[in-house]
N, C-alpha and C positions, 0 to 999 in steps of 0.2 A: 504494500500500500504506500503510494507516494503522496504525501500530504502537501498541500499548498497553503501558505498562510504567512503571517509575519513571524519574525524570530520569536517574539513574545508568545504568540499563539502556539507555535510549535513546541515551545518549552512547556507551556501549560498542558497541552494535549499529551506530550510525552509523560509528564508526571501522572496524569489521569490514568494512563495505561498501567501504572505501577500500583494503583490502589487495588488490593486484593478483593476478590469476590467475597461478599459477606461483611465488608467493612465500609465505613464512610469517613470522609474528611470534610472539614468545613472550608468555605471559600478562603477564610483567613489562614488556615493551615496550608492550603495549596500555595497561597501567596508567599508565606514564609519558606516553604519547601523549595520554591524556585528562586529564592533570594531576593524577592520583591515584597517585603512585609507590608508596605503601605499601598500596595496595588490591588487591593481586594476587589474594587469595582472593575478594574481592567481584567482581572482573572475571571470574574463573572461574565464579562462581555466576551472574552475569548471562549469560555465554555459554551456560551450561547451560539457561537459561530461554529461549533464542532460539526464537521461534515459527516462524521460516521458515529452517531450516538451509541450504537451497540458495540462497535469495535473499540471505540474510545469511550469508556464507561463514565460519562459525565453524570449519570444518575446517582453515582456514589458520592456526590458533593452536595452538602446541605448547608443551611445557615448556622451561624454560631448559636442561635437560640434553640436549635433542634428542629426547626421547621424545615420543610422541604426546599423552599426557594423556588426557582423556576425550572422549567424543562421545555426546551424549544422543539423537541422532536414531536412526531405525530402522537396525538393523544394527550400531550401536555402533562400536567401534574398527576393525572390519573395513571398514566403509563409509568411515570417515575415511581409512584407509590407501589404499583404492581411489580415492577422490576426489583425494587428493594425487598418487597415481601417474598418474592421467589428466592432471594438470597438470604432470607431469614432475618431481615431487618424490619422491625415494626416501629414506625414513627407516628 
């Protein structure tokens, strides 16, 4: 899979692929992990531009308050909730 995006987007998407099935990270944790701790909104925007939502598991990223946040793939939040549920995560 050859991804096209900005350097920042590619960095975010690469990190998302490292989140194991059955676990979640917050947008803040993703920002810190890629070395950009104050770029939480930019991380969220990059995640929203994810071209392959199932191959790059953006559904595993949630808000710091434990709420789901957004999901730009088909089905929106309902799909995100169902994907997490299938992985054993109940929010």
